[in-house]
DRENPATI-442111 format. One record per residue: x, y, z of N, C-alpha, C in turn. Coordinates in steps of 0.001 Angstrom, whole numbers, plus 524288, in hexadecimal, padded with zeros to 5 digits. Example, Ala and Ser with C-alpha at 12.3 -4.5 7.8 and 13.67 -1.06 7.14 Angstrom:
BEGIN
833867E9C681E788300C7EE6C81E78833907F31C81E78/832327F73681BA8835667FBDC81BE4832648001E81EBE/
This chain:
BEGIN
7B06F820F97D1DE7B497824487D46E7B6D1827CA7D062/7B9AB82BE57D2337BBC082FDE7CE877C17A830847CF74/7C46D8308F7CAF27C9E18314F7CB247CB6E836A57CD3B/7C7B083A687CD577C8B283F987CF0F7C7F68402C7D4ED/7C5EE83C3F7D78E7C50E83CAD7DD1F7CA6383C9D7E007/7CA5783F387E48A7CEE783F3A7E7E17CF3A839DB7EAA2/7D3A7838C17ECDA7D47F833C27EF6B7D0CA832977F3EA/7CF59836EF7F6F37CBDD836117FB0A7C663834137F929/7C4BD836537F4C37BFC48349F7F27C7C01482EEE7F06B/7C43A82DBE7EDF37C4FB828737EBBC7C575824717F082/7C7BC826207F4B27C7DC822737F93A7C278820B27FABD/7BEBD8244E7FA457B9668230E7FBCB7B636820817F723/7B6FC822D47F2857B379821707EE6A7B59381D6F7EA5B/7BAB481D157E9807BCCE819D07E57A7BC53813EA7E6A7/7BC78810F17E2B57BCBB80B437E3387B7D3808877E234/7B37380AC87E3A87AE5E808017E31D7AA7580C027E1D7/7A76980B037DD6A7A31080E197DBC779E2480B1B7DBB0/79AD180BAC7DF99795EC8089F7DFC279230809D57DB60/78FED805977D92B78BFF8066A7D544786B98080E7D7B8/783028095D7D4A977DCE80AC57D69C77B98806687DA09/77A96807C57DEF7778418040F7E28E77C2F800617E52C/7812A800E17E3937853C7FD737E612786F07FF467EB4E/789787FC217EE6C78B457FDCF7F39478EF5802877F321/78E02806677F6CC7912280AF77F6BA796E6809EC7F870/79786806577FBD179C9E804A77FDD779E5C7FFBD7FAD9/7A31C7FF4D7F95F7A5057FAE07F66E7A3877F5C57F93E/7A0E87F2157F6AE79F647ED317F92E7A3C77E9767F9F5/7A3677E6017FDAE7A6FC7E1EC7FE8D7A54D7DD537FB2C/7A7F07DC317F7237A6A07D7A77F3957A98F7D2E97F59F/7A7507D0647F9737A9F87CC027FBE87A8A67C7057F8DA/7AA9C7C6B97F4277A95F7C28A7F0C87AE4A7C0CA7EDDB/7AF317BBBB7ED477B3F67B9F97EAB77B2FB7BA077E4BA/7AE227B9DC7E32D7AD1E7B8C57DD847A8A07BC467DB96/7A7BF7BC237D6797A4437BF7E7D40C7A0E77BCAE7CFC4/79C507BE647CEC2798A67BBB27CB23798AF7BE8A7C5C0/7986D7BB7B7C187798AC7BDAD7BC47794107BB8E7B8FA/7928E7BE7F7B51A78E237BCF77B1F178F427B8F47ADD3/7945A7B8C67AC3D795AB7B4D97A81A79B4A7B3427A8BB/79CC57AEF07A6287A2067AC9C7A6827A6257B0627A41D/7A4D17B31D79FFC7A8707B69C79D4D7AA547BAFC7A0F3/7A6E27BCB27A4537A8537C0DA7A8117ACC67BF3E7AB7A/7ACB27BA637AD487B0BB7B8377B0907B5C57B7B17AD62/7B54D7B5917A8AA7B9EA7B50D7A55B7BC997BA5D7A44E/7B9997BE587A3437BBD27C3887A2637BEAF7C5A97A738/7BC6A7C4737ABC07BEE47C61B7B0837C41B7C3A77B115/7C46A7BE857B06D7C9407BBB17B1117CD607BCD17ACCC/7CB7C7BEA67A8477CF317C0697A4687D0C87C60D7A4C7/7CEAC7C8A27A8BC7CFA57CE5B7A9C57CDA57D1B87A560/7C9827CFE77A2DC7C75B7D31479E7B7C2DE7D6A07A06C/7C0E27D5457A52F7BC627D85D7A7477BD707D9A57ACF3/7BC007DE3A7AEA37BC747DFB77B4167B8AE7DCA47B761/7B99A7DC327BC677B6137D9697BFF97B8CC7D62F7C3EA/7B5F57D3707C7047B82F7D0347CB117B7237CA987CA24/7BB527C78D7CA5E7BAE67C2197C93B7BB547BEA77CE43/7BE587C0AE7D2027BF257BDBD7D6CC7C19A7C14F7DAFD/7C0367C1167DFBA7C2167C4C17E3A37C7917C3EC7E53E/7CA557C0197E33E7CFE97BFC57E4247D2B37C3A97E080/7D02E7C5EA7DC6D7D29E7C95A7D8997D0387CEAB7D8F6/7CB267CF047D98F7C8887D42D7DA1F7C3567D37B7DC9E/7C1477D7C87DEC17BC567D7CF7E1D67BA3C7DD2F7E1D3/7B5327DE157E1447B3067E33C7E0CA7B43E7E6C27E588/7B44D7E4DA7EA437B58A7E7FE7EED27BB4C7E9AA7EEA1/7BEAD7E5B37ED767C4307E6FB7ED1D7C5667EAC97E8B5/7C2717EA047E48B7C31F7EDAF7DFF67C2137F36E7E1A9/7BDF07F4317E4B27BCC97F9587E6377C17D7FBC67E98F/7C3B77F8A67ECFA7C82E7FA637EFC97CCA27FB8F7EC1D/7CD9D7F8137E8717D1D57F8FE7E49B7D0F87FDEF7E16F/7CC207FEDC7DFC57CB13803977DCE17CC03808A57E006/7CAB18086B7E4F77CB7380CE57E82D7D14080DF37E8EF/7D461809CB7E9F37DA0080A567EABB7DC8080C957E57C/7DAC980A9F7E1307DD0E80CCE7DC2E7DBA8812587DBB1/7D6FD813DD7DD107D56C8196F7DCB17D88D81CE87E06A/7D94481AD97E5407DBF581DF57E9217E22081EB97E7C8/7E48781A987E5697E9EC81AFD7E4207EAC381D477DEA8/7E6A381DB07DB987E70E81FAE7D6737E93F81BAC7D28C/7E85C816C97D3AA7E9F7812777D0497E5C48110D7CC6B/7E73E80D2E7C8EE7E35F80B757C4EB7E0B88066C7C6A2/7E28D803977CA8E7E0067FEE07CC6C7E2947FD3F7D176/7DFC57FA2A7D4907E1F87F8357D9837E0A47F2907DA56/7E3D77EFAC7DD107E2A37EA407DE4C7E3AA7E9A17E40A/7DF7A7E7847E6B17DFDA7E6EA7EC947E1E47E1587EDAF/7E4EA7E0F57F1F97E73E7DC257F3747E6117DAF97F919/7E7C07D6687FAD67E65B7D4A1800047E9897D7578043E/7EDE67D9C7803047F0ED7DCD2806FB7F49C7E055803F9/7F7057E3E4807417FAF97E74B804E77FFCA7E46E8032D/8010D7E07280622805937DCFF8046C804AA7DA527FF4B/7FFE47D89A7FE8E7FE597D64E7F99C7FEBD7DA327F53E/7FCBA7DEF07F6637FCC67E31D7F26F8024C7E4077F07C/805EB7E4CA7F3E780B607E5ED7F24D80DA17E1367EF7D/80C957DC937F17F80EC17D7EE7EEC480D197D75C7E971/807DF7D7987E8558061C7D6917E32E8071B7DB2B7DF89/8073A7DFEB7E1DC808B47E4987DE8180E107E3F77DC24/811A67E1FC7DF29816D67E0E57DD80817587DC447D9A6/814C37D7EA7DB44814F37D3507D807812707D3FC7D2BB/80ED87D7B17D26A80BE87D8B77CD8680F5D7DAAB7C935/8139C7DD557CABB817117DF727C6F681CE67DDCD7C7C2/81DA37DA797CBBD8230A7D8A97CCEF822E27D2DB7CE12/822C87CF877CA0D822597C9F77CADA827787C7AC7CCD5/827817C2A07CDF782C537C00A7CFC7830F17C13B7CC49/835127C2957CED9839957C40F7CBA283A907CA087CB99/836877CCD47CD76836A07D2607CD36839017D4C87D21E/839EE7D9F07D1E783C667DCDD7D605839B57E1CB7D77C/839767E3327DC3E8369F7E7B87DE3E83A7E7EAFA7E15F/839F77F0567E09E83CA47F4147E3AD838EB7F6817E77C/839F57F62A7EC98836437F8297F060838E37FC4A7F3DB/83621800B37F4C583850804637F8A683803801ED7FE0A/83C3E80273800FF83C497FFF280647838E48031A809FC/838378011C80ED5834FF803B98128882F4D8023381255/82E777FD6780FD7829187FB7C80F12827127F90181412/821FE7F7E88141F81F4C7F509818008220A7EFC38187B/822C27EDDA81D83825897E92281E87823B57E44881B9B/81E417E3AA81B4881BF97DF908186681D637DF79812BE/81DC67E4568108881F3F7E50C80B1D8250A7E39880A4C/8284C7E51080DE682DCB7E3C580DB082E6C7DDC580DAC/82BBF7DB408112682C397D5928113F82A277D33680C52/825FE7D51E80A54823EC7D35580541828187D3C3800F3/82A747D82A800C282E397D9687FC758335B7D6697FD31/8354E7D615801E783A4B7D36A802E983A327CD4F80274/835E47CB59804118359F7C5AA80473831537C2E4800E2/82C8E7C49F80171828737C2007FECA828CD7C2D67F8F1/829917C7AA7F72F829F57C86A7F15482EC07C5C37EF37/832BA7C55F7F24A837677C2807F096836087BCE87EF6B/832D87BA787F2EA8317A7B4F67F1F282E027B47E7ED1A/82B7D7B8EE7EB64828937B8DC7E68F82BAB7BA5B7E1CE/830DC7BB2D7E2A08343C7BC407DE09834CE7C1DD7DD03/833367C5637E085833D47CB0A7DFC2837B07CD447E3BA/83B757CFE17E1BE83F927D20E7E52683E7B7D7D67E5E6/83F6B7D9BD7EAD883E5A7DF0C7EC3B843757E1C97EE4D/844BD7E62F7EC6B849007E96F7EE4E846CF7EE4A7F10E/8486F7EF407F5C7846997F3F97F89984A7F7F82F7F817/8485D7FCE37F71184B87801C27F6BB849A9805C07FAB1/84D41808F07FC7C84B9680D058001584850811177FD18/8442D812D67FF4E840E9816D27FCEC843D781BD27FB9C/8483C81CCF7FE7684B26821877FD9984F7C820CC7F997/8500681BD67F76F8540681ABD7F3BD8539C81E257EEFF/8583B81F267EC7F8580E822937E7D58568181F687E318/855198220F7DEEE8538581FB87DA088575E81B497D878/85C5181CAD7D8868605A819177D6CA860C88147D7DA8A/85FFD815247DF708601B810E87E33D85BA580D387E23D/8573C80F437E1278529F80BD57DFFF853788091A7DAE5/8552680BD67D6E08561D8097C7D1B185A098051E7D203/85DEA8056B7D583861F0801747D60085F8F7FC3D7D783/85ABB7FC217D9868581A7F7657DB25854CC7F5277D6FC/854287F7E47D2A7850DF7F5E47CE52853637F17E7CB56/8504D7ED417CA83852507E8E57C78984F2B7E8297C28A/850E77E50F7BF0684DE17E4277BA268488E7E1C37BB41/8482F7DF267BFCF8430D7DCB17C0F083FCF7DFD77C50F/8417F7E4A07C60083E727E7EA7C986839447E98C7C736/835187E8BD7CA0882FE77E97B7C7F082C687ED797CAE5/82E0B7EEC47CFB482AD87F1CF7D32A82E237F53F7D680/82C1C7FA027D7C382DFB7FD2A7DC01829727FD987DFF3/82AB47FC977E4E5826A07FC857E8D7828017FFF37ED9A/823FA802D97EF89824FA8063B7F40181FCB807087F6E8/82048809587FB9981BBA80ACE7FEB981BAE810C17FE9C/816DB813237FE5281681818CD7FE73818B481ABA803B9/816DF818298080081854819A580D34819B68147080FEA/81EA681378810A78207080E768129E81EA480D40817F3/81D6D808548190381B598064881DE981F99802A782088/821AC804128251C82086808C682842824A180D22827D9/8284280CBF823EF82C98810388239D82A86816068228A/825E6816608201D8235081B6081ED3826FE81EC781B37/829BA81BFA8179782CA481EBD81397828C881FEE80F1E/829248249E80D428259682671808EE8284C82591803E2/82585822E18003B827D78219D7FB16828D0826667F7F3/82D6F826AB7F5B282EC382AF37F21782C63829757ECB2/827AC82A997EBBF824F7829187E714827D182B067E1F5/829A082FDA7E26B82C2D8322B7DDCF830A882EB77DC03/8340D82D357DFD68386F82A0E7DE708373B8249F7DC97/8340A821D17DF88832B681C897DE5482F3981C057D97C/82BE48200B7D88B828BC820257D40982BD8821337CF16/82F82824D27CF8583317825EB7CB3D8365F821217C9BB/838A381E997CDAA83BB381A0B7CC8B838AF815937C9F9/83415814B87CC0A830B3810607CA0782F848118E7C42A/82E24816457C31E82CC2817AE7BDD583181817477BA0F/835E6818CE7BC0883AF9818B97B8CF83C60812F47B807/83B5280FC77BBAB83CD5809FD7BB58838E2806B47B8AF/8341D808F97B7AF83006805ED7B54382DE8801E17B8E0/82D81803297BDF582BAE7FF537C210826F1801A87C4B8/823297FE427C62081E89800857C92D8201D801907CE9A/81E4A805FF7D09581EF7807967D62B81A4A806077D92B/81AA28022C7DC988167B8006C7E00981710803097E530/8130C805BF7E6FB813438089B7EBD180EF3806C17EFAB/8108B805107F42080CDF803C07F87F80B48808D27FAEA/8063F80A2A7FA978045A80F1E7FC68800DB80E868014E/801E080A6D804647FE8F80911808B87FE2E80D6280CC6/802A780F4580E9480269812F7812F37FFDE818668118A/8013B81AC080D027FEA281FAF80BCE7F8FF81F1D80A25/7F7A481AB4807957F291819DA805227F21981DD180081/7EE5981CA57FD037ED9F8202C7F86E7EC71825B67F9B8/7EA96826AF7FE827E8F482C097FFFD7EDBA82F5B800D0/7F1C182D5F803147F6798307E804487FA80830467FFE6/7FA3782C4A7FC8D7FE0282BDA7F8387FC05828CD7F3E2/7FCA182A907EF267FAD3827C87EA437FFE18269A7E707/80220822487E7C78070E821017E5208073D8213D7DF55/802AB8202E7DC98802B5820537D70A803F2825E97D500/8027E829B47D807803AB82F267D65C80950830797D735/80C4382CFE7D9D5811AB82DF07DB318158182A587D8A6/813BE827297D4EF81749823D67D1F38167181DF37D2C5/8131181C6F7D671812528168B7D72B80F138144E7D2C9/80F8680F437D21180CA580C6F7CDF2808BE808A57D03E/80A17806567D4EA80674802AB7D74E80663804617DD28/802048043F7DF7880171805B07E51F7FF08801127E7D4/801357FFEE7EC7D7FF087FBC87EFB57FD8D7FDF17F4F7/7FA037FB077F7B77F8787FCC27FCFB7F7957F7B38003B/7F8DA7F7F3805397F65F7F45D808F47F1817F72E80A95/7ED0F7F58C808837E8007F830809B17E6667F72280F47/7E9367F37C811C27E8497F2758178B7E9207F73681AC6/7EC377FAEA818C17EDCF7FF7581BD67E9CE803FF81B13/7EB4D808688197E7E80680CFF819667E35B80C9D81590/7E3CA80948811AC7DF38808CB80E1A7DAA7806A5810EE/7DB4D8022C813627D71580024816BD7D673803D181B77/7DACB8050D81E0F7DAB380911821F17D899807858274B/7D65B802DD828027D4128018882CD17D5AC7FC3582ED5/7D9BA7FA1D82CBF7DC357F53D82E7C7D84A7F0CE82E2F/7D53C7F05182A157D1877EC478297D7D2B37E88A8252D/7D5BB7EA25821217D60C7E71E81C3E7DBA57E6F581A1C/7DDC27E23B819C97E2E07E1878170B7E1D97E1A781140/7E5477E49A80E6B7E4E47E4A7808C37E9187E7B980685/7E9747E797801477ED477EA6D7FE107EAEF7EC0C7F907/7ED457EF8F7F6737EBA37F13B7F1297EFEE7F3417EDE9/7EF9B7F2027E9087F3AC7F3BC7E5237F0EA7F7417E11B/7F2E27FBCB7E0287F0BD7FF737DC387F4208003B7D7BE/7F2227FF9C7D3377F5318002B7CE227F4B0805CB7CC4D/7F918808467CBAF7F91E80DCC7CA1F7F7DA80E8B7C459/7F87780A7B7C15A7F77380AC57BBA67FB9580E447B90D/7FFF680F647BB7A803D2812F87B9B58092E810D47B899/8098D80B7D7B7B480E888091A7B6B080E67806587B15F/812C9806927AE7B812E0803F87A958814CE7FE837AA39/811397FACF7AA0B812D27F5427AAD2814DB7F3027A5C5/814EC7F60A7A19F816F07F44579C8181C9D7F5C979B93/81F4E7F76579FA8824A87F96179EE1828D77F4F679E22/827017EFFC79DD782ADE7EBD079CD282C527E89F7A191/82B677EADD7A64982CF17E8177AAE9828E27E4847AD1C/824157E4BC7AB3781FD07E1D37AD8B81CCA7DEAA7A9B0/81F0D7DA557A7D181C8E7D7027A3F0817617D4A37A607/816DE7D4037AB03811ED7D1C37AD4280D437D51D7ABC8/80E0A7DA327AAA6809B07DD8D7A944808F07DDFC7A345/80CF87DCAA7A05380CD17DDA779ABC80C8D7D8C379799/80D6D7D42A79A0F80D367CF5979729808197CC73798BF/806497C9017955C801297C6727963C801287C32679B34/7FCA77C37A79E237FBBC7C08C7A2BE7F8F57BB777A127/7FBAB7B7337A1B77F9797B23F79FCD7F4B47B0877A346/7F4657B2747A8167F0087B0F57AB627EAF77B3B37A9C3/7EB577B7C67A67E7E6BD7BA807A4837E6B17BABD79E7E/7E7EE7B65479C147E7877B5C87966A7EB037B9C67935F/7EF597BB27795E27F2DB7BE877934D7F1F27C46D79342/7EEAA7C632796C97EDA57CBC67972F7F2A57CE98798F8/7F3647D399797827F7BE7D696798DE7F5ED7DB6579C1A/7F7DD7DBB97A0D67F5AF7DF7E7A48D7F66B7E5357A298/7FAEB7E66F7A06A7FB7E7EBEB79EA07F8737ED04799BC/7F6C07E93D7970C7F3997E9C27926C7EDE27E99079364/7EC6B7E5937967B7E69A7E4A5797767E4847E7BF79C22/7E8247E99579F8D7E63B7ECB07A3F97E9DF7F1747A48C/7E9C37F4D57A0AF7ED5F7F9367A0437ED237FD197A4DF/7E8647FDB67A7007E7AC801937AB3B7E9F37FFCF7B085/7E9E77FAC37B1957EBD47F8D47B6C17EDF57F32C7B617/7F20F7F2B27B31F7F4577ED727B29A7F6897EB537B776/7F8BE7EE8C7BAEB7FB237EC877BFE17F6DD7EA817C34E/7F2B07ED6D7C40C7EE837EBA77C7D37EBA37E6F87C577/7EAF27E6B57C0447E8307E2587BE057EB647DD777BEB1/7F05C7DD8C7BD9A7F3BD7D8CF7BE037F4207D75F7C3EA/7F4687DB0D7C75D7F4A87DA037CCEE7F00A7D6DA7CEBE/7EB5B7D8927CCEF7E6B97D5F47CE957E62B7D0527CC57/7E6BA7D0217C73C7E5837CB187C4847E9BD7C70B7C4A6/7EE7E7C8DA7C6817F28D7C4F97C75E7F3777C3F57CD2A/7F51B7C7F67CFF77F6E07C74D7D5417F2677C6867D91E/7EE807C9D27D8BB7E9B17C9397DC3C7E7217C4277DB05/7E6607C3177D5D27E40D7BE197D4287E6AE7B9387D66D/7EBF87B9227D5B87EECC7B45F7D6C37F0547B3BD7DC7F/7F0FA7B82E7DF357F2867B7BE7E4DA7EDF47B8217E875/7E9757B9D47E6727E4AC7BA237E9B57E5587BDCE7EE3B/7E7967C25C7ED617E90F7C6217F16E7E5CA7CAFA7F12A/7E0937CA347EFC67DD317CEE77EF117DB037D0AE7F461/7D9637D55D7F48B7D6C47D75A7F9747D14F7D53D7F9F5/7CFAA7D48D7FEF17CA717D2827FFCF7C67E7D6C77FF44/7C1B57D59B7FDE67BD817D9AC7FD177BC797DCCE80250/7BC947DA21806C97BB887DCE380BDC7C0137E0E680CCE/7C4D37DF5380C1B7C9377E2E080D027C9207E76A8092A/7C7717E663804747C7137EA688008E7C2B37EE4A80209/7BE667EC69803EF7BA1E7EF7B8059E7BC067F33A80A45/7BEBF7F0E880E1B7C07F7F417812927C4A47F82F810DC/7C82B7F67B80D667CC407FA3880B5C7C9F87FE728080F/7C6147FD17804F07C349800CF801B07C09F8050980529/7BE3C80309809457BBA9806A580D2E7BFB080A2680FF8/7C3F9807B2811447C83580A9B813FD7CA4080F128109C/7CA6A80E3F80B887CC3C81277808277C9028177A80805/7C410816C78096A7C09181B4C8092F7C25081F9680D38/7C50981E3B8114D7C6E4821EC815017CCA5822B0814DE/7CF77820B9810C97D4FA820DD8108D7D7428266D81124/7D4ED82A0080E757D6DE82F5C80E4D7D689831F1813C4/7D244830D28166B7D15C832F581B9B7D5408306C81F65/7D5B782B4981F067D964828B9822CD7DEF582A688221D/7E0D082A7E81D3F7E64682BDB81C097E7C08312C81DE8/7E3F4834D281D677E52883A1581F5F7E601839E682567/7E2608373E828257E2E0836E082DCD7E793833C882F7A/7E87282F5282D0C7ED5282C5382E237F21C82FA582DEB/7F2C6832BE829837F71E835C78288F7F78883A6082C83/7F32A83CF482D9F7F35B8411D831877F4E383EEF836E5/7F27B83AB2838A87F3AE8388A83D9D7F9538369983E15/7FB5283412839DA800BA8322C83A2C80487836B083A7B/803A283AE1837AC8072D83F6C837F98070E8419F83D72/802808424A83FDD8024A8445484510804F1840DF848E4/8041283BD8848A8806AB8383284C4A80CA08381A84B55/80E68838A4846988141A838AA845818166F83DA7847DE/813B58420E84753815B7846D784969816058468884F89/812148441A851DB81227843378577E816BA83FF385945/8175B83B708567D81B87837C785801820FE83A2585736/8217D83D858533C8266583FD8851F88284F8434F8568C/8249384557859948260C848EE85DDD826538461686310/824E784127863328249A83E3F86846829D583CB186A36/82AF183D8386F198309483CB2870F483195836B7871B7/82DC9833678710082E9382D9A8716582F4482B1486BE1/82ECE82E5A8680582F2182C59862718347E82DED8603A/83743829F885DB283C5682AE585B9B83C1E82CEA85613/8382482ACA85312837D782C7784D618323182B8984B93/8309D82E558479582B6D82D838453182C4082DA383F1B/8299982A2483C6E829E182A03836D78245B82AA883483/8236D82EF8831FC81E958302182F4081FB58343582B08/81E9F83336826238201B8369E821DE81DA083BFA82238/8193183C678253981693841AE82594819A1845478290A/81D688433D82C4782055846B582FAD82431849EC82C6C/824F184ED282DB3827EB8525682A5382D9B850BF82A40/82FBC84E5B82E9C8354184D0582E828361C8473682CDA/83202844AB82B1A8329A83F61829858359983EE582451/838DD83AEB823C383C3783A4D81EEB838DF8399781A20/83402837DF81AB083086837188160682CC183B8F81510/82D4683FC58181F82973843E5817DF8292A84663812BF/82D73847868102482D1184A2480ADD82A6E84690806DA/82B848418480717828F183DF8803808230A83DCC804ED/821DD83DCD809EC81C4683D7480B6F8196D8424D80993/81BC384700809FB8191D84BA7807E9817EF84B4D80227/81BA38488A7FF4381B0A8482D7F9D281716844067F84A/816FB83F837FAAB813CB83B3B7F8FC80F4A83A017FC99/80F4283C288015480AEF83B21804E1808E08405880703/8075C843F9803B88060084927805D7800ED8494B80909/7FDA38453F808AA7F8D28456C80BC87F9698428A810F3/7FDED84080812347FEE983E0181714802668393D81677/804B0837BD81ABD808808334781AD78068982E6981D19/8013F82DA181D1C7FEB3828F981F257FF0B828CA82506/7FD81824128272A7FCC3823AC82CCC800A38208982FD7/8054081F4F82D5F808E981BDD8301F80DB981F4D83150/80FA681EAF8363481494820FA837A78179A81CD883AE9/81CB681E0883B7E81FF381AC683ED5822FD81E4184299/8246481BE8846F08276F81ECA84B0C82A8981ACF84E55/82E4781CDE85118831808199D854AA8314881C4F85A0E/831748190185E078313081ABD86389836C981ABF865CD/8380F81ED1868C083D3881EEB86AFA83E0B819FC86E64/8426F817A986E0484367812C0870F78434980E1286D8B/8407480E7B869108409B80A378656D83BAA8069B86569/83C208020F8635A837AF7FE8186256834B37FD2886755/8376F7FC2286B9C834CD7FA958706C8311A7FECB87279/8330B803C38727582FA480809873FD82B46808A28704B/82C60807F586B34828378086C86763823EA8047E8681D/8257A7FFA386991821BF7FB9386AB681E6B7FD3786F82/820BC7FF998734C81DE680169877E6819B5805548768F/81B61808FD87318817A080D08871598130880A4E86E52/81429806B186ACE81003804558681280C4F8014286B8C/80E7E7FF0686F7D80B1F7FC1887340807BB7FF8987694/8091F804A6877128069E8084187A488025780B9A87786/8023E80AFE872457FE4E80DE486F767F8AD80BA5870A6/7F50C80F13870C07EF9C80D7D872067EC0F80E1386D33/7EC738129C86A6F7E95A8135C865CC7EBA28106D86127/7F0A7810CA860927F37180E3585C387F45A8088C85D91/7F2F08050B85A067F3877FF7E85AEE7F8397FD4E85818/7FA6C7F90D85A2E7FEB17F6558577A7FC3E7F252853F5/7FC997F33384ECC7FA517EF9B84B047FDF87EED684673/7FD827EA62843CC800BA7E97383F1D7FDB57EB4F83A40/7FD027F05183A327FA267F2A0835F07FB837F88B835A1/7F9B47FAE9831C97FAED80066831397F6A5802E182D91/7F5B38080E82E677F2AF80ABA82A847ECDC809C482AB1/7EAA0809ED82F777E4F080A1582FD97E35F80E75833AE/7DE7480EFF834E67DC7A81377837A87DE4F813BC83D6D/7E03480F5083F717E1C880F4D844E17E7BC80FEA8457B/7E973812C5849487EEFF8138584A087F15980E8D84C84/7F5CA80CEB84A357F83D8083784BDC7FE44808A784B49/8010B8051A84E39806C58052484E2A808EB7FF9D84CF6/80DF07FFAE84B65810697FAEC84A188163C7FB9184ABF/8191C7F75184C5F81EBE7F74A84C1F820A87F3C2847C6/821CE7F62D84324822E07F30E83E868276E7EF2883F10/82B787F0D7841C28303C7ED6E841E682F137E82184471/82BA97E82E8484A82A227E34D84B17825037E0E68497A/822647E385845C781D1C7E1C28442281CF97E11483E47/81B217E4CA83B5481A307E40F835AF81F1F7E32A83267/823867E51683459828787E4AD8318882C567E0F18340C/82A857DDCB837B982DDB7DA5B83AD4830B77D6398375F/82E9E7D520832BD831227D15582F2F835EA7D34182C8E/836BA7D88382CE083B477DACA82A288401A7DA9E82D37/844997DA3882A84849957DA9382D2784AE57E00A82EE5/84ECF7E0DE83241850507E5F98340B8516F7E99582F5D/854497E76A82B8F855627EA4D826F28509A7EBDB823D1/84D0A7E85982326848367E9378208E844BB7ED2682398/844B57ECB5828AC841E57F0A682BE0843E67F61382AFE/8491C7F6CA82AE984B757FB9E829FF84A147FDC4824A3/84A047FA6D8208B848867FBFE81B70842FB7FD9881B13/83FC77FB4C81E5783A3F7FCA581E538392680148821A1/83D2B803AE8244D83C5D8082C82753839E9806DF82CBB/83AC58020582E8A83870800748337483CC07FFD9837A6/83CC9803A583B44840978035583F9683E1C8006C84412/8419C7FE46847AC83F8B7FB0684C1583BAC7FDCE84FA1/83BFD8032984FD883899806228532E833CE8088A8508F/833298076B84B8782F34809F78485E829B58081884A39/8265180B8484BA6820CB80A9384C8381DAD80D2C8482B/81A82809ED8458F8173380BD78415F811DE80D3984375/80FF9811C08427480ADE8136D84425807668145B83F78/802E7811EC83F7B7FED6812CE83BA87FAF28168683E5C/7FAFD81B2C83CC27F7C681F5283F7D7F23681EFD83D42/7EE5481E3B840BE7E90081DD283F037E669822F083E7A/7E13C8229B83E617DE1C8278883D5E7DB318293084262/7DCEF8274E846F87DABE8290284BF77DC3A82EBA84CE7/7DA3283128850F67DBD283678852387E1A7836B98537B/7E42E83A17851387EA0883A778518C7EB9183B7F8574B/7E87183E9D85A1F7E9FF83FA685F9C7EA1383A97862D1/7E66D836C9861C07E67C8320A864907EAFE82E9E862F4/7EC6F82EA185E2F7F0C382BA085C2A7F5FB82D9285E9E/7F6AF832CC85E947FB46834EB860D67FBA7833D3866EA/7F730834578697D7F70C8336F86F0E7F88182DDA87066/7F70782A1786D0F7F82C824BC86DEF7FE3C823CB86D7A/8007B825CD86994806408251E868DF809128281F86D0E/8073682CA886EC5809D382FAA872BF809BA82C9D877F1/8058182A558797F805628278A87E57808C4822C287E53/808B982016879BD80C1981B6287968811E281CB387977/81393820EE876F0818C0822838770781A8D8245987C80/81709826C587F4381884828E58844E81901824BF88874/817B381FED8872D8183D81B7288AF181D738191B88AF9/820B781A7D886E9825F381860886C782A0681BE9888ED/
């Protein structure tokens, strides 16, 4: 592969380079283990002195190809694939924020992430403070503690569709000496590359646009290689690891200390690695990422513009709309498109909205988002139902909010489906 290639070319070509006579398409290495010529080869692998695969709980050739492609697309130095997006966010945080640590997170996050941060991480000894994305520098700084280790945000919040102000959060993270972890699931690397905007670690639920076809649950963490782990706040990176004969990640793995530690500690011990089959499907999905994201974005904007003018619709939320509160940030950080998710409310409230959802024929009601098929969801009663009214409000989820994941079907058919359903109420 070539560093000079554009992202569209890397989507197709990066990650796997077949040798002479090898399979043109990345093979599925459905094997738990590997054969070696001598005992020392295995010893070197377990001491992290030699590259290679020791066990498919830690690494695998098929998954490695997917990781390499994701690193190339995001512009990172290394990537580690996980069993889900939730796992990716969890271990990305725990890798640099052990028990006793503190995280600052921009509010408006996916409901599952909110629950993870408010309750599960707390059980693991990590405290999380939520701040409004529109908060001033001083307001955000007021939440910093001596044990703060991470700032976390989503590029495009699910389902609030708030666009991250990268300039502000990147500046603050750098000033405070903290890594900025950004979940880039909704835009995908094609629409936004957070490392170029101040992020240090990028995560994805690869279940969404990366796979793109609703076949494979997975997650991935990409190391930007652009954070100074030796700034005194992260002894886990600068002090000897007794489980590996005292190696020091910032010394022995200078190029990608975060990704290396993530793999050989958290993936190794929790057993939360991606399966070869899911990696194969996700790697294949990435080959059309650029084409799909263009169509998703075009279709979503067209549907948003239609709904905005419909007399049965009370409001529409999509950053691509000119009068949207996030439009200026979207023009700055998402110039190629605002992805395929929009939200709207039906006049009359949640009951009428439910009637509309039940009347759709092309769009299906599914607990998923971000694949080639158009689908709808009522977050308040479905994906976010575990949240309190206060938490729902903080997440940008109103009782009447309908989330639409706009697929890549013909936009005239999509619009006609919503039109007929709305006209029945």
